[in-house]
C-alpha positions in Angstrom: 0.0 0.0 0.0 1.3 3.5 -0.8 1.0 6.2 1.8 2.5 9.0 -0.2 3.7 9.9 -3.6 7.1 11.6 -4.1 7.7 13.8 -7.2 11.0 15.4 -7.9 11.0 19.2 -8.1 13.4 22.0 -8.9 13.8 24.3 -5.9 16.4 26.6 -7.4 17.0 27.1 -11.1 20.4 27.5 -12.8 21.9 30.9 -13.5 24.2 32.3 -16.2 26.3 35.4 -16.4 28.1 37.4 -19.1 31.7 36.5 -19.7 33.9 39.6 -19.7 36.6 38.2 -22.1 37.8 34.9 -23.6 38.5 32.3 -20.9 37.3 34.6 -18.1 35.5 33.1 -15.2 31.8 33.4 -15.0 29.4 33.2 -12.0 26.9 30.4 -12.4 24.7 28.4 -10.1 23.8 24.7 -10.4 20.2 23.6 -10.3 19.0 22.5 -6.9 16.4 19.7 -6.7 14.2 18.4 -4.0 11.1 16.3 -3.5 7.4 17.2 -3.3 5.6 14.7 -1.2 1.8 14.3 -1.5 0.0 12.0 1.0 -2.5 9.5 -0.5 -6.1 10.1 0.6 -9.1 7.8 0.1 -12.7 8.7 -0.3 -14.9 5.6 0.0 -18.5 4.6 0.4 -20.8 1.7 -0.2 -24.5 0.8 -0.2 -25.8 -2.4 1.3 -28.7 -3.5 -0.9 -30.6 -6.8 -0.6 -30.5 -9.1 -3.6 -34.3 -9.2 -3.5 -34.5 -5.5 -4.0 -32.1 -5.7 -7.0 -34.0 -8.7 -8.5 -37.5 -7.3 -7.9 -36.8 -3.7 -8.7 -39.2 -2.2 -11.3 -36.2 -0.4 -12.8 -35.3 -3.6 -14.7 -31.6 -3.7 -14.0 -31.3 0.0 -13.4 -31.2 -0.1 -9.6 -27.5 -0.8 -9.6 -26.8 2.1 -11.9 -29.0 4.3 -9.7 -27.2 3.4 -6.5 -23.8 3.7 -8.3 -24.7 7.1 -9.7 -25.8 8.3 -6.2 -22.5 7.1 -4.7 -20.5 8.8 -7.5 -22.4 12.1 -7.0 -21.6 12.1 -3.3 -18.0 11.2 -4.1 -17.7 14.2 -6.4 -19.3 16.4 -3.7 -16.8 15.1 -1.0 -13.8 15.6 -3.4 -14.8 19.1 -4.4 -15.5 20.1 -0.9 -12.1 18.8 0.3 -10.1 20.4 -2.5 -11.7 23.8 -2.1 -12.1 23.6 1.6 -9.9 24.5 4.6 -8.4 21.1 5.4 -4.8 21.2 6.7 -3.6 18.0 5.1 -3.5 16.0 8.4 -5.8 13.2 9.8 -6.8 12.1 6.3 -7.8 15.5 5.0 -6.6 17.3 1.9 -4.8 20.6 2.1 -7.6 22.7 0.7 -7.2 25.7 -1.5 -8.1 28.0 1.4 -5.1 26.7 3.4 -2.6 26.6 0.6 -1.2 30.0 1.5 -0.5 29.0 5.0 2.3 26.5 4.0 5.5 28.4 3.7 7.7 25.3 4.2 7.0 24.0 0.7 7.8 27.2 -1.0 4.2 28.4 -1.3 4.1 32.1 -0.7 1.5 33.4 1.7 1.4 37.1 0.7 3.2 39.6 -1.5 4.3 42.7 0.4 6.4 45.4 -1.0 7.0 49.0 0.1 6.9 50.3 -3.4 5.1 47.7 -5.5 6.0 47.3 -9.2 4.2 45.5 -12.0 7.3 43.3 -12.6 7.5 42.1 -9.0 3.7 41.6 -8.9 4.0 39.5 -12.1 6.9 37.5 -10.5 4.8 36.9 -7.4 1.9 35.6 -9.5 4.2 33.3 -11.5 5.7 31.9 -8.3 2.2 31.3 -6.9 1.2 29.4 -10.1 4.3 27.3 -10.0 
């Protein structure tokens, strides 16, 4: 059984610099990598239906589809609520979108604060949030 999924990630990209003359040293930075770990979460449900109800249903074989459709609709509700919600990622919950900004340990910025805001820095903050 898998409890978590590990995906490699780049934490710091490479850098380049202009060379002043032939064979002159340049200042560069190697790429730094890390691991993004995502816990596995399970949403489950079942319906206990008697065989008599299935066999004698006036839906002529459609009762199983009706029950399955109802289970899938509630699954979708639970999943959407968890993804958008305010779960903190512990005790079997998802880290919901509402709490994403709280996690600064995984490189997710919480806010963008600048004394003299510029469009370029704002765009940079948005790009970092999207990544």
